[in-house]
C-alpha positions in Angstrom: 16.9 -11.9 26.8 17.8 -10.4 23.4 19.7 -12.6 21.0 22.3 -10.8 19.0 22.8 -11.6 15.3 26.3 -12.8 14.6 27.5 -10.5 11.8 30.7 -9.6 10.1 31.8 -6.1 9.0 31.8 -5.4 5.3 33.1 -2.0 4.3 31.0 -2.2 1.1 27.9 -1.8 3.1 28.1 1.7 4.6 26.2 2.4 7.7 25.7 -1.2 8.8 28.2 -2.7 11.2 26.7 -5.7 9.9 27.4 -7.2 7.1 26.0 -10.6 6.8 26.7 -14.1 6.0 23.1 -14.7 6.7 20.7 -14.9 3.8 18.0 -13.3 6.1 19.7 -9.9 5.5 20.1 -8.2 2.1 20.7 -4.8 0.7 19.1 -2.8 -2.1 20.2 0.8 -2.9 21.0 2.5 0.4 18.6 0.3 2.5 19.4 -2.8 4.5 16.6 -5.4 5.0 17.0 -7.6 8.0 14.9 -10.5 9.3 14.5 -10.6 13.1 12.8 -12.8 15.6 11.4 -11.5 18.8 14.2 -10.6 21.1 16.8 -10.6 18.4 19.0 -7.5 17.8 20.9 -6.0 14.9 23.5 -3.2 15.0 23.0 -0.6 12.3 24.8 2.8 12.1 26.1 2.2 15.6 22.5 1.8 16.9 21.0 -1.4 18.2 17.7 -2.4 16.8 15.6 -5.0 18.6 12.2 -6.6 17.7 10.3 -6.6 21.0 6.8 -7.8 20.1 4.3 -8.2 17.3 0.5 -8.0 17.2 -0.9 -8.9 13.8 0.6 -6.4 11.4 1.9 -4.1 14.2 5.5 -4.4 15.5 7.1 -3.0 18.6 10.7 -2.2 17.9 13.5 -0.6 20.0 15.9 1.6 18.1 18.6 2.7 20.5 16.8 4.2 23.4 13.6 4.8 21.5 10.7 2.4 21.2 8.4 2.5 18.2 5.1 0.8 17.4 5.1 0.3 13.6 2.7 -1.4 11.2 3.9 -3.3 8.1 4.4 -0.7 5.4 1.8 -1.7 2.8 1.4 2.0 2.2 2.9 3.5 5.3 5.9 5.9 5.2 9.2 5.3 7.2 9.9 6.8 10.6 13.2 8.4 11.6 14.8 8.1 15.0 18.3 7.9 16.4 19.7 8.8 13.0 18.0 5.7 11.6 15.2 5.6 9.0 13.0 2.5 9.6 10.0 0.8 8.2 8.6 -2.8 8.5 8.7 -4.5 5.1 6.8 -7.7 6.1 5.8 -9.9 9.1 4.3 -13.3 9.7 0.8 -12.0 10.3 0.7 -10.3 6.9 2.3 -13.4 5.3 -0.5 -15.6 6.8 -3.1 -13.7 4.9 -1.7 -15.1 1.6 -1.5 -18.7 2.8 2.3 -18.3 3.0 2.6 -17.8 -0.7 6.1 -17.3 -2.1 5.3 -13.6 -2.6 6.5 -13.4 1.0 9.6 -15.5 0.3 12.0 -12.9 1.7 10.4 -13.2 5.2 12.5 -15.7 7.1 11.7 -14.8 10.7 9.0 -12.9 12.6 9.5 -9.6 10.8 11.5 -8.1 7.9 12.7 -4.6 8.8 14.2 -2.0 6.5 16.9 0.3 7.9 18.7 3.2 6.3 20.6 6.4 7.2 18.5 9.5 7.6 20.9 11.7 5.6 20.9 9.5 2.5 18.0 8.7 0.2 16.7 5.2 0.0 17.7 5.2 -3.7 20.2 7.6 -5.1 18.3 9.8 -7.6 21.3 9.9 -9.9 21.0 6.1 -10.3 17.2 5.5 -10.0 14.2 7.3 -11.5 10.4 7.1 -11.0 9.2 4.5 -13.6 6.7 6.8 -15.4 7.6 9.7 -17.6 6.1 13.1 -16.6 6.1 14.7 -20.0 2.4 14.1 -20.6 1.5 15.4 -17.2 1.4 12.1 -15.3 0.5 12.5 -11.6 0.4 9.8 -8.9 -1.7 10.1 -5.8 -0.6 6.7 -4.3 -4.3 6.1 -3.5 -5.0 3.0 -5.6 -6.7 0.2 -3.7 -4.3 -2.3 -5.2 -1.1 -1.4 -3.3 1.7 -3.7 -2.2 0.4 -6.6 0.0 -3.1 -5.1 -0.1 -5.7 -7.8 1.0 -7.8 -9.2 -1.8 -10.8 -11.3 -1.3 -10.3 -15.0 -1.8 -10.2 -16.2 -5.4 -9.2 -12.7 -6.7 -5.4 -13.1 -6.7 -2.7 -15.3 -8.2 -0.7 -14.7 -5.1 -2.9 -16.0 -2.3 -5.1 -13.0 -1.4 -2.6 -10.2 -1.6 -1.5 -7.8 -4.3 2.0 -8.7 -5.4 3.0 -5.2 -6.6 2.1 -1.5 -6.7 -0.6 -0.8 -9.3 -0.1 2.8 -10.7 -3.3 4.3 -12.1 -3.1 5.3 -15.8 -6.8 5.2 -16.7 -6.4 7.9 -19.4 -3.5 6.1 -21.1 -5.2 2.8 -22.0 -3.7 1.5 -25.3 -2.2 4.9 -26.1 1.4 6.1 -26.4 0.9 8.2 -23.3 2.9 8.2 -20.0 5.9 6.2 -21.2 7.1 3.5 -18.8 10.8 3.9 -17.9 13.6 1.7 -16.6 14.1 2.3 -12.9 17.8 2.1 -13.2 20.6 0.7 -15.5 19.5 -2.9 -16.2 19.2 -5.7 -18.6 16.0 -7.1 -20.3 15.9 -10.7 -19.0 12.7 -11.7 -20.7 9.5 -10.4 -22.4 6.4 -12.6 -22.0 3.2 -11.9 -24.0 -0.3 -13.2 -23.8 -3.5 -12.7 -25.6 -6.6 -11.3 -23.9 -10.1 -10.8 -25.3 -9.1 -7.3 -26.4 -5.4 -7.2 -27.1 -2.0 -8.8 -26.6 -0.3 -7.7 -23.4 3.2 -8.1 -22.2 5.2 -8.6 -19.0 8.8 -7.5 -18.8 11.6 -8.6 -16.4 14.7 -6.4 -15.9 17.7 -7.3 -13.8 19.4 -4.6 -11.8 22.9 -3.6 -12.9 23.9 -2.2 -9.5 22.3 -5.0 -7.4 22.5 -8.3 -9.4 19.8 -10.6 -8.1 17.3 -7.7 -7.9 14.7 -7.9 -10.7 12.0 -5.4 -11.8 8.7 -6.8 -13.1 6.6 -4.5 -15.3 3.2 -6.1 -15.9 0.2 -5.0 -18.1 2.2 -3.4 -21.0 0.8 -3.2 -24.5 2.7 -5.5 -27.0 2.2 -3.1 -29.9 3.9 -0.3 -28.0 6.9 -2.1 -26.6 10.2 -0.3 -27.1 12.7 -3.0 -26.0 14.0 -6.5 -26.9 15.3 -9.4 -24.9 18.9 -9.0 -23.6 18.9 -5.3 -24.4 21.0 -3.1 -22.0 18.9 -0.2 -20.6 20.1 2.9 -18.9 18.2 4.7 -16.1 15.1 6.4 -17.7 15.1 4.5 -21.0 11.7 3.9 -22.4 10.2 0.4 -22.0 6.8 0.9 -23.5 3.3 1.9 -22.6 0.5 0.2 -20.6 -2.6 -1.6 -21.8 -5.9 -1.3 -20.1 -9.2 -3.1 -20.6 -12.7 -1.7 -20.3 -12.4 -1.7 -16.6 -9.1 0.0 -15.7 -5.7 1.0 -17.1 -2.7 0.6 -14.9 1.0 -0.5 -14.6 1.7 -3.2 -12.1 5.3 -2.8 -10.8 7.1 -5.3 -8.6 10.6 -5.6 -7.2 11.7 -9.2 -6.5 14.8 -10.9 -5.1 14.5 -14.6 -5.8 17.2 -17.2 -5.4 17.6 -17.2 -9.2 16.3 -15.4 -12.2 12.5 -15.6 -12.0 10.4 -17.3 -14.7 7.1 -15.7 -15.8 5.1 -18.3 -13.8 6.8 -17.3 -10.5 7.5 -13.6 -11.3 5.9 -12.5 -8.1 8.0 -14.7 -5.8 10.2 -13.1 -3.1 8.7 -9.5 -3.5 10.7 -6.6 -2.0 8.6 -4.0 -0.1 9.5 -0.9 -2.1 6.6 1.4 -1.4 8.7 4.0 0.5 11.3 3.9 -2.2 8.7 4.6 -4.9 7.2 7.4 -2.9 10.6 9.0 -2.5 11.4 8.7 -6.2 8.1 10.6 -6.8 8.1 13.2 -4.0 11.8 13.5 -3.2 13.4 12.7 0.1 11.1 15.0 2.2 8.3 12.4 2.6 6.9 13.7 5.9 4.1 15.9 4.6 0.4 16.1 5.6 -2.4 16.5 3.1 -5.3 18.7 4.3 -8.6 19.6 2.8 -11.3 22.4 3.1 -13.9 20.6 1.0 -14.4 17.3 -0.7 -16.6 14.5 -1.9 -15.4 11.0 -1.0 -17.0 7.9 -2.6 -16.5 4.3 -1.3 -16.2 1.0 -3.1 -16.7 2.3 -6.7 -15.5 0.4 -9.8 -12.0 0.8 -11.0 -13.2 2.5 -14.2 -15.3 5.1 -12.3 -13.1 5.8 -9.3 -9.6 5.1 -10.7 -9.4 2.3 -8.2 -9.6 4.7 -5.3 -12.1 2.8 -3.1 -11.4 4.5 0.3 -11.5 1.2 2.2 -8.0 1.3 3.7 -6.5 2.5 7.0 -5.8 6.2 7.5 -2.4 7.6 6.3 -1.2 11.1 6.9 0.1 11.6 3.4 -3.3 10.8 1.9 -5.2 12.8 4.6 -8.1 10.3 4.7 -8.8 6.8 5.8 -10.3 4.4 8.4 -8.9 4.6 12.0 -8.1 0.9 12.5 -5.8 -0.7 15.0 -3.7 -3.9 15.4 -7.0 -5.9 15.7 -7.5 -5.6 11.9 -4.6 -7.4 10.1 -5.9 -6.5 6.7 -5.7 -2.7 7.6 -9.0 -2.2 5.7 -12.7 -2.6 5.8 -15.0 -4.6 3.4 -16.3 -3.0 0.3 -19.1 -3.5 -2.2 -19.2 -2.6 -5.9 -22.6 -2.7 -7.6 -22.7 -1.4 -11.2 -21.4 2.2 -11.1 -22.0 2.5 -7.3 -20.4 1.1 -4.2 -20.1 1.3 -0.5 -17.9 0.4 2.5 -19.5 -2.4 4.4 -19.0 -2.4 8.1 -19.7 -5.4 10.4 -18.7 -6.2 14.0 -16.7 -9.1 12.4 -15.0 -8.3 9.1 -14.0 -10.9 6.5 -15.7 -13.7 8.3 -14.5 -17.1 7.1 -11.4 -15.6 5.4 -7.7 -15.4 6.4 -8.2 -11.8 7.5 -11.2 -12.4 9.7 -11.2 -10.0 12.7 -13.7 -8.6 15.2 -13.9 -4.9 16.1 -13.4 -4.5 19.9 -15.8 -1.5 19.8 -19.2 -1.0 18.2 -18.3 1.8 15.7 -15.9 2.7 12.9 -14.3 6.1 12.4 -13.4 7.6 9.1 -11.1 10.5 9.4 -10.2 13.4 7.2 -7.4 16.0 7.7 -9.0 19.4 7.4 -8.1 23.0 8.3 -9.8 24.2 11.5 -13.1 25.9 11.2 -16.8 25.3 10.6 -17.8 22.6 8.2 -21.1 21.5 6.6 -21.1 17.7 6.5 -23.5 15.0 5.2 -23.2 11.3 4.3 -25.1 8.8 2.2 -25.4 5.6 4.1 -26.7 2.1 3.4 -25.6 -0.9 1.2 -26.4 -1.6 -2.4 -26.8 -5.4 -1.8 -27.8 -5.9 1.9 -30.2 -4.4 4.4 -28.4 -2.3 6.9 -28.6 -0.6 10.3 -26.4 2.3 11.2 -26.2 5.3 13.5 -24.1 8.3 12.2 -22.2 11.0 14.0 -20.1 13.9 12.7 -17.7 15.1 15.4 -19.9 13.7 18.1 -23.1 15.4 16.7 -25.8 12.9 15.8 -26.9 12.8 12.1 -29.5 10.1 12.7 -30.2 6.4 12.9 -31.0 4.6 9.7 -32.7 1.2 9.2 -32.5 0.6 5.5 -33.5 -2.0 2.9 -31.0 -3.4 0.5 -30.2 -1.2 -2.5 -31.9 1.9 -0.9 -29.2 4.2 0.6 -30.3 7.5 2.1 -28.6 10.8 2.8 -28.3 12.1 6.3 -29.4 15.6 7.1 -26.6 18.2 6.8 -24.9 19.1 10.0 -22.5 22.0 10.9 -19.5 21.0 13.0 -16.6 22.9 14.4 -13.1 21.5 13.9 -10.4 22.5 16.3 -7.9 19.6 16.0 -7.5 19.4 12.3 -9.5 16.2 12.0 -13.0 15.7 10.8 -14.3 12.4 12.2 -17.3 10.5 10.8 -18.4 7.7 13.2 -20.6 4.9 12.0 -22.1 2.7 14.7 -22.8 -1.0 13.8 -25.3 -3.3 15.4 -24.2 -6.5 17.1 -26.6 -8.6 15.0 -26.0 -9.8 11.5 -26.9 -6.7 9.5 -24.0 -4.5 8.5 -23.7 -0.8 8.3 -22.8 0.9 5.0 -21.2 4.2 3.9 -21.5 5.2 0.3 -20.5 8.8 0.1 -19.3 11.8 2.2 -19.6 15.5 1.3 -18.0 18.2 3.4 -17.2 21.9 2.9 -15.7 24.6 5.0 -18.2 27.4 5.7 -17.4 31.0 6.8 
């Protein structure tokens, strides 16, 4: 039987009949974040929302008379139904990947769900702005491997195996006055923390929201020499903060939104992170987020270094807005496959059991992996480079069900399949890699495809 949250009405929170005395519910911009246990309901915009079931990072939710199966939005866009826009900001399975680190401090129950009204933006564009200036031609693909809560291998994160923010690629701006970093909204500079690296002095900046006191914005990986602000300064939406730093590997801005119990110190700056990927996408693309990217040709590389591939490693689950990705289900809580970087090269590493011995360990219920690309219908020439730069591999390859061969390869000796011509009638080019049930993995280094008359 569903348990109804006991809530009080607050006129200051439009759309939600709810307004809460419970710390498990909070608001940012036009969005209400609510913690729910299984069987618990919440009334939003005259619509009842109930958490029915969770399976790893997937969540079955009833919204009015509709039932949705939604994954945690690490880089997944919201869904609209019953005049409600909804995404899942966090859940216990994703939290468990980080050893329950305080980065997930806002999660109080089984799942943290974000609700907003369809007709209103998540963040009013008159009050909020995308945090990078476009004057120098900045573009954001939202394809970086280090997205919010993205799974990192053990030992590679200060926040227990997950990325605590969204890393925006700015490889061409390293150490330069290019792509100015902007204040998301009217805010106050709480602190500026600097540290010395082998190459330069970098800075991290904390701003407090003016419209939502208790919401803080963390801007990390800035260049001290190019800072434009001072402590306690009042900033208006779009004011310049500074420019990023970047080492020999990669240049990027790490942006986080946090809502801790009190003003964060530098040491716990990534505590109580707010999932804001949909908001950032909306600030960049506008309110019409439901678009589909499609290709007629391309070259896709896997697992390459940040400096070579702008941290686009093509290891994550498929998203319609990106048009590419691995078709993974609820069995894979990390929503990604393993990857290898070796010098300037790399590959996706595919095993029956991924991430063995790690918090994200999972076993594929079938003996293959599908990588999918949105394409226009027609004939395509396709080939792939398979193998692994560090381990011996076995793999069988198919393009749209057409065999491209079986490959038994030594470590560090990838091979190209022969080129195949396939016909696409459903707008999806599917590359299937079969794995053996023994210890050797399969590997995918590169895909090349092109529409042909």
